[in-house]
KEKE-374250 format. One record per residue (C-alpha): x, z, y; residue in three letters. Coordinates in nm, 3 decimals, decimal comma. Layout:
REM residues N
<bavo X="X" Z="Z" Y="Y" res="Ala"/>
...
This chain:
REM residues 220
<bavo X="9,133" Z="-1,149" Y="-7,245" res="Met"/>
<bavo X="9,381" Z="-0,868" Y="-7,198" res="Ser"/>
<bavo X="9,421" Z="-0,691" Y="-6,867" res="Leu"/>
<bavo X="9,789" Z="-0,731" Y="-6,776" res="Arg"/>
<bavo X="9,941" Z="-0,421" Y="-6,617" res="Val"/>
<bavo X="10,297" Z="-0,360" Y="-6,497" res="Met"/>
<bavo X="10,401" Z="0,005" Y="-6,455" res="Ile"/>
<bavo X="10,698" Z="0,083" Y="-6,229" res="Val"/>
<bavo X="10,818" Z="0,444" Y="-6,230" res="Asp"/>
<bavo X="11,170" Z="0,585" Y="-6,228" res="Asp"/>
<bavo X="11,085" Z="0,839" Y="-6,501" res="His"/>
<bavo X="11,081" Z="0,672" Y="-6,841" res="Glu"/>
<bavo X="10,866" Z="0,942" Y="-6,994" res="Val"/>
<bavo X="10,600" Z="0,875" Y="-6,728" res="Val"/>
<bavo X="10,610" Z="0,499" Y="-6,781" res="Arg"/>
<bavo X="10,586" Z="0,529" Y="-7,157" res="Leu"/>
<bavo X="10,319" Z="0,795" Y="-7,134" res="Gly"/>
<bavo X="10,100" Z="0,580" Y="-6,913" res="Tyr"/>
<bavo X="10,169" Z="0,276" Y="-7,130" res="Ala"/>
<bavo X="10,068" Z="0,467" Y="-7,443" res="Ser"/>
<bavo X="9,750" Z="0,586" Y="-7,273" res="Leu"/>
<bavo X="9,652" Z="0,232" Y="-7,178" res="Leu"/>
<bavo X="9,759" Z="0,062" Y="-7,499" res="Gln"/>
<bavo X="9,532" Z="0,290" Y="-7,697" res="Ala"/>
<bavo X="9,265" Z="0,048" Y="-7,576" res="His"/>
<bavo X="9,286" Z="-0,315" Y="-7,682" res="Ser"/>
<bavo X="9,191" Z="-0,429" Y="-7,333" res="Leu"/>
<bavo X="9,542" Z="-0,370" Y="-7,198" res="Tyr"/>
<bavo X="9,871" Z="-0,557" Y="-7,222" res="Ala"/>
<bavo X="10,130" Z="-0,331" Y="-7,059" res="Val"/>
<bavo X="10,482" Z="-0,394" Y="-6,930" res="Asp"/>
<bavo X="10,648" Z="-0,057" Y="-6,868" res="Ala"/>
<bavo X="11,015" Z="-0,158" Y="-6,859" res="Arg"/>
<bavo X="11,104" Z="-0,095" Y="-6,496" res="Phe"/>
<bavo X="11,210" Z="0,216" Y="-6,307" res="Gly"/>
<bavo X="11,383" Z="0,028" Y="-6,026" res="Asp"/>
<bavo X="11,197" Z="-0,149" Y="-5,746" res="Gly"/>
<bavo X="11,445" Z="-0,434" Y="-5,712" res="Thr"/>
<bavo X="11,436" Z="-0,511" Y="-6,084" res="Gln"/>
<bavo X="11,059" Z="-0,493" Y="-6,087" res="Ala"/>
<bavo X="11,033" Z="-0,741" Y="-5,799" res="Tyr"/>
<bavo X="11,264" Z="-0,984" Y="-5,977" res="Gln"/>
<bavo X="11,052" Z="-0,953" Y="-6,290" res="Ala"/>
<bavo X="10,742" Z="-1,036" Y="-6,087" res="Leu"/>
<bavo X="10,909" Z="-1,350" Y="-5,951" res="Leu"/>
<bavo X="10,993" Z="-1,456" Y="-6,306" res="Glu"/>
<bavo X="10,642" Z="-1,377" Y="-6,426" res="Ala"/>
<bavo X="10,498" Z="-1,585" Y="-6,143" res="Asp"/>
<bavo X="10,716" Z="-1,881" Y="-6,243" res="Ala"/>
<bavo X="10,561" Z="-1,858" Y="-6,593" res="Arg"/>
<bavo X="10,210" Z="-1,821" Y="-6,452" res="Gly"/>
<bavo X="10,192" Z="-1,471" Y="-6,598" res="Ala"/>
<bavo X="10,167" Z="-1,230" Y="-6,306" res="Leu"/>
<bavo X="10,009" Z="-0,895" Y="-6,398" res="Pro"/>
<bavo X="9,654" Z="-0,828" Y="-6,289" res="Asp"/>
<bavo X="9,748" Z="-0,484" Y="-6,159" res="Val"/>
<bavo X="10,081" Z="-0,335" Y="-6,054" res="Leu"/>
<bavo X="10,101" Z="0,043" Y="-6,093" res="Val"/>
<bavo X="10,382" Z="0,159" Y="-5,866" res="Cys"/>
<bavo X="10,531" Z="0,504" Y="-5,810" res="Asp"/>
<bavo X="10,624" Z="0,566" Y="-5,447" res="Leu"/>
<bavo X="10,953" Z="0,737" Y="-5,542" res="Ser"/>
<bavo X="11,182" Z="0,484" Y="-5,709" res="Leu"/>
<bavo X="11,548" Z="0,418" Y="-5,767" res="Asn"/>
<bavo X="11,680" Z="0,137" Y="-5,551" res="Gly"/>
<bavo X="11,411" Z="0,004" Y="-5,318" res="Ala"/>
<bavo X="11,140" Z="0,262" Y="-5,251" res="Ser"/>
<bavo X="10,789" Z="0,222" Y="-5,381" res="Gly"/>
<bavo X="10,665" Z="0,154" Y="-5,027" res="Ile"/>
<bavo X="10,928" Z="-0,120" Y="-4,990" res="Thr"/>
<bavo X="10,829" Z="-0,274" Y="-5,323" res="Leu"/>
<bavo X="10,459" Z="-0,264" Y="-5,237" res="Ile"/>
<bavo X="10,528" Z="-0,429" Y="-4,902" res="Thr"/>
<bavo X="10,739" Z="-0,707" Y="-5,058" res="Arg"/>
<bavo X="10,490" Z="-0,769" Y="-5,335" res="Val"/>
<bavo X="10,197" Z="-0,782" Y="-5,093" res="Thr"/>
<bavo X="10,379" Z="-1,035" Y="-4,875" res="Glu"/>
<bavo X="10,481" Z="-1,255" Y="-5,171" res="Arg"/>
<bavo X="10,174" Z="-1,208" Y="-5,394" res="Phe"/>
<bavo X="9,883" Z="-1,108" Y="-5,167" res="Pro"/>
<bavo X="9,628" Z="-1,137" Y="-5,447" res="Ser"/>
<bavo X="9,811" Z="-0,894" Y="-5,678" res="Leu"/>
<bavo X="9,625" Z="-0,563" Y="-5,692" res="Arg"/>
<bavo X="9,848" Z="-0,258" Y="-5,650" res="Ile"/>
<bavo X="9,779" Z="0,103" Y="-5,751" res="Leu"/>
<bavo X="10,018" Z="0,349" Y="-5,585" res="Ala"/>
<bavo X="10,124" Z="0,664" Y="-5,772" res="Leu"/>
<bavo X="10,272" Z="0,979" Y="-5,623" res="Ser"/>
<bavo X="10,330" Z="1,344" Y="-5,698" res="Met"/>
<bavo X="10,225" Z="1,412" Y="-5,337" res="His"/>
<bavo X="9,857" Z="1,381" Y="-5,254" res="Glu"/>
<bavo X="9,898" Z="1,405" Y="-4,877" res="Ser"/>
<bavo X="9,685" Z="1,200" Y="-4,644" res="Gly"/>
<bavo X="9,998" Z="1,067" Y="-4,474" res="Ala"/>
<bavo X="10,139" Z="0,942" Y="-4,805" res="Met"/>
<bavo X="9,810" Z="0,778" Y="-4,901" res="Ile"/>
<bavo X="9,788" Z="0,607" Y="-4,561" res="Gln"/>
<bavo X="10,146" Z="0,477" Y="-4,591" res="Arg"/>
<bavo X="10,069" Z="0,327" Y="-4,931" res="Ala"/>
<bavo X="9,750" Z="0,161" Y="-4,809" res="Leu"/>
<bavo X="9,923" Z="0,029" Y="-4,498" res="Asp"/>
<bavo X="10,192" Z="-0,124" Y="-4,719" res="Ala"/>
<bavo X="9,930" Z="-0,312" Y="-4,920" res="Gly"/>
<bavo X="9,820" Z="-0,085" Y="-5,205" res="Ala"/>
<bavo X="9,449" Z="-0,113" Y="-5,290" res="Arg"/>
<bavo X="9,433" Z="0,223" Y="-5,463" res="Gly"/>
<bavo X="9,612" Z="0,557" Y="-5,487" res="Phe"/>
<bavo X="9,636" Z="0,801" Y="-5,777" res="Leu"/>
<bavo X="9,801" Z="1,141" Y="-5,773" res="Ala"/>
<bavo X="10,011" Z="1,210" Y="-6,082" res="Lys"/>
<bavo X="9,827" Z="1,540" Y="-6,117" res="Ser"/>
<bavo X="9,496" Z="1,355" Y="-6,165" res="Ala"/>
<bavo X="9,329" Z="1,356" Y="-6,508" res="Pro"/>
<bavo X="9,480" Z="1,077" Y="-6,725" res="Pro"/>
<bavo X="9,142" Z="0,910" Y="-6,772" res="Ala"/>
<bavo X="9,136" Z="0,828" Y="-6,401" res="Leu"/>
<bavo X="9,427" Z="0,589" Y="-6,453" res="Leu"/>
<bavo X="9,205" Z="0,353" Y="-6,651" res="Arg"/>
<bavo X="8,920" Z="0,393" Y="-6,403" res="Thr"/>
<bavo X="9,150" Z="0,308" Y="-6,113" res="Ala"/>
<bavo X="9,311" Z="0,008" Y="-6,283" res="Ile"/>
<bavo X="8,981" Z="-0,139" Y="-6,396" res="Glu"/>
<bavo X="8,832" Z="-0,092" Y="-6,049" res="Ser"/>
<bavo X="9,123" Z="-0,275" Y="-5,888" res="Leu"/>
<bavo X="9,116" Z="-0,551" Y="-6,148" res="Ala"/>
<bavo X="8,746" Z="-0,601" Y="-6,070" res="Ala"/>
<bavo X="8,832" Z="-0,655" Y="-5,703" res="Gly"/>
<bavo X="8,740" Z="-0,310" Y="-5,573" res="Arg"/>
<bavo X="8,960" Z="-0,066" Y="-5,384" res="Asn"/>
<bavo X="8,991" Z="0,278" Y="-5,541" res="Trp"/>
<bavo X="9,049" Z="0,636" Y="-5,427" res="Leu"/>
<bavo X="8,917" Z="0,944" Y="-5,601" res="Asp"/>
<bavo X="8,731" Z="1,216" Y="-5,412" res="Glu"/>
<bavo X="9,035" Z="1,436" Y="-5,347" res="Ser"/>
<bavo X="9,232" Z="1,140" Y="-5,209" res="Cys"/>
<bavo X="8,940" Z="1,038" Y="-4,989" res="Leu"/>
<bavo X="8,923" Z="1,391" Y="-4,845" res="Arg"/>
<bavo X="9,299" Z="1,402" Y="-4,781" res="Ala"/>
<bavo X="9,290" Z="1,061" Y="-4,615" res="Leu"/>
<bavo X="8,995" Z="1,153" Y="-4,394" res="Glu"/>
<bavo X="9,166" Z="1,475" Y="-4,282" res="Gln"/>
<bavo X="9,480" Z="1,278" Y="-4,202" res="His"/>
<bavo X="9,289" Z="1,020" Y="-3,999" res="Arg"/>
<bavo X="9,101" Z="1,287" Y="-3,807" res="Gln"/>
<bavo X="9,430" Z="1,458" Y="-3,718" res="Ala"/>
<bavo X="9,576" Z="1,122" Y="-3,621" res="Arg"/>
<bavo X="9,280" Z="1,046" Y="-3,393" res="Asn"/>
<bavo X="9,301" Z="1,391" Y="-3,236" res="Thr"/>
<bavo X="9,669" Z="1,351" Y="-3,151" res="Leu"/>
<bavo X="9,603" Z="1,003" Y="-3,016" res="Asp"/>
<bavo X="9,350" Z="1,153" Y="-2,776" res="Ser"/>
<bavo X="9,633" Z="1,318" Y="-2,581" res="Leu"/>
<bavo X="9,737" Z="1,142" Y="-2,262" res="Thr"/>
<bavo X="10,100" Z="1,050" Y="-2,202" res="Ala"/>
<bavo X="10,134" Z="1,340" Y="-1,955" res="Arg"/>
<bavo X="9,975" Z="1,588" Y="-2,195" res="Glu"/>
<bavo X="10,217" Z="1,476" Y="-2,463" res="Trp"/>
<bavo X="10,513" Z="1,531" Y="-2,228" res="Glu"/>
<bavo X="10,390" Z="1,881" Y="-2,152" res="Val"/>
<bavo X="10,337" Z="1,958" Y="-2,519" res="Leu"/>
<bavo X="10,683" Z="1,833" Y="-2,620" res="Gln"/>
<bavo X="10,848" Z="2,061" Y="-2,364" res="Leu"/>
<bavo X="10,640" Z="2,355" Y="-2,488" res="Leu"/>
<bavo X="10,761" Z="2,280" Y="-2,843" res="Leu"/>
<bavo X="11,120" Z="2,279" Y="-2,718" res="Arg"/>
<bavo X="11,075" Z="2,636" Y="-2,593" res="Gly"/>
<bavo X="11,010" Z="2,579" Y="-2,223" res="Tyr"/>
<bavo X="10,785" Z="2,827" Y="-2,045" res="Asn"/>
<bavo X="10,526" Z="2,715" Y="-1,790" res="Tyr"/>
<bavo X="10,772" Z="2,739" Y="-1,500" res="Leu"/>
<bavo X="11,035" Z="2,542" Y="-1,693" res="Gly"/>
<bavo X="10,785" Z="2,269" Y="-1,781" res="Ile"/>
<bavo X="10,671" Z="2,254" Y="-1,417" res="Ala"/>
<bavo X="11,030" Z="2,211" Y="-1,294" res="His"/>
<bavo X="11,111" Z="1,950" Y="-1,559" res="Ala"/>
<bavo X="10,807" Z="1,738" Y="-1,471" res="Leu"/>
<bavo X="10,806" Z="1,811" Y="-1,096" res="His"/>
<bavo X="10,457" Z="1,958" Y="-1,115" res="Leu"/>
<bavo X="10,303" Z="2,291" Y="-1,017" res="Ser"/>
<bavo X="10,269" Z="2,574" Y="-1,266" res="Val"/>
<bavo X="9,890" Z="2,559" Y="-1,214" res="Lys"/>
<bavo X="9,890" Z="2,190" Y="-1,311" res="Thr"/>
<bavo X="10,087" Z="2,269" Y="-1,627" res="Ile"/>
<bavo X="9,842" Z="2,547" Y="-1,713" res="Ala"/>
<bavo X="9,553" Z="2,302" Y="-1,667" res="Asn"/>
<bavo X="9,721" Z="2,044" Y="-1,890" res="His"/>
<bavo X="9,781" Z="2,299" Y="-2,165" res="Leu"/>
<bavo X="9,423" Z="2,422" Y="-2,139" res="Ser"/>
<bavo X="9,304" Z="2,063" Y="-2,189" res="Ala"/>
<bavo X="9,542" Z="2,016" Y="-2,484" res="Ile"/>
<bavo X="9,418" Z="2,337" Y="-2,650" res="Arg"/>
<bavo X="9,063" Z="2,214" Y="-2,614" res="Gly"/>
<bavo X="9,141" Z="1,876" Y="-2,773" res="Lys"/>
<bavo X="9,339" Z="2,022" Y="-3,062" res="Leu"/>
<bavo X="9,109" Z="2,317" Y="-3,125" res="Gly"/>
<bavo X="9,368" Z="2,585" Y="-3,046" res="Ala"/>
<bavo X="9,304" Z="2,918" Y="-2,875" res="Asp"/>
<bavo X="9,667" Z="2,991" Y="-2,784" res="Thr"/>
<bavo X="9,990" Z="2,807" Y="-2,713" res="Asp"/>
<bavo X="10,130" Z="2,952" Y="-3,035" res="Phe"/>
<bavo X="9,848" Z="2,784" Y="-3,228" res="Gln"/>
<bavo X="9,932" Z="2,457" Y="-3,052" res="Leu"/>
<bavo X="10,288" Z="2,481" Y="-3,180" res="Ile"/>
<bavo X="10,168" Z="2,550" Y="-3,534" res="Arg"/>
<bavo X="9,932" Z="2,251" Y="-3,524" res="Ile"/>
<bavo X="10,210" Z="2,017" Y="-3,411" res="Leu"/>
<bavo X="10,455" Z="2,155" Y="-3,667" res="Glu"/>
<bavo X="10,198" Z="2,094" Y="-3,941" res="Asn"/>
<bavo X="10,133" Z="1,742" Y="-3,812" res="Ala"/>
<bavo X="10,505" Z="1,671" Y="-3,823" res="Asp"/>
<bavo X="10,523" Z="1,787" Y="-4,185" res="Arg"/>
<bavo X="10,239" Z="1,546" Y="-4,266" res="Gln"/>
<bavo X="10,429" Z="1,257" Y="-4,112" res="Gly"/>
<bavo X="10,201" Z="1,218" Y="-3,809" res="Leu"/>
<bavo X="10,355" Z="1,072" Y="-3,498" res="Gln"/>
<bavo X="10,155" Z="1,101" Y="-3,181" res="Ala"/>
<bavo X="10,109" Z="0,779" Y="-2,986" res="Arg"/>
<bavo X="10,048" Z="0,876" Y="-2,625" res="Pro"/>
<bavo X="9,805" Z="0,656" Y="-2,439" res="Ser"/>
<bavo X="9,914" Z="0,492" Y="-2,113" res="Thr"/>
């Protein structure tokens, strides 16, 4: 039996390139017609009506029309058994986490060696989740940063946000109706949790977290 694969990417050369790579092996039957998330979803509905859903959906996260994340979410809700491999030019931990949260069972960076595409698809088709070593490292780093930010208390987060907005210790103390000594103690605790030696390093850490798409969730 052929392994049915649908490839959704808004760059035709990418779709056809991946299709050619897969079709060089008789195992694969590839549908690489779609660069638009809405059209791809409609095609999946029609395929389901014929009893011909693909075994694996390979979906770029940057699409025309509905985003790849939106498509993955819709497909997961409608076809929970369909295995989805997310593709992206960006191998950030935040992007990988978003794809997995949406319902993807695997993630492949477009910069990865082409042979990994087959490995990933065949792993998903066999019922296994799939991330290569570089994606696993990026995801672990993202989760560690997420956990570290989540360790901040609600008050520590308030103090940190005011520091990021340019307030000095006296300004933060006035804004929160606390003493300057209390603010200094809070910032000392925050530096310890985030592994910073100075307030400037704290700001850099938070700016980097923001670029990675991390949002702190203060505890209550």
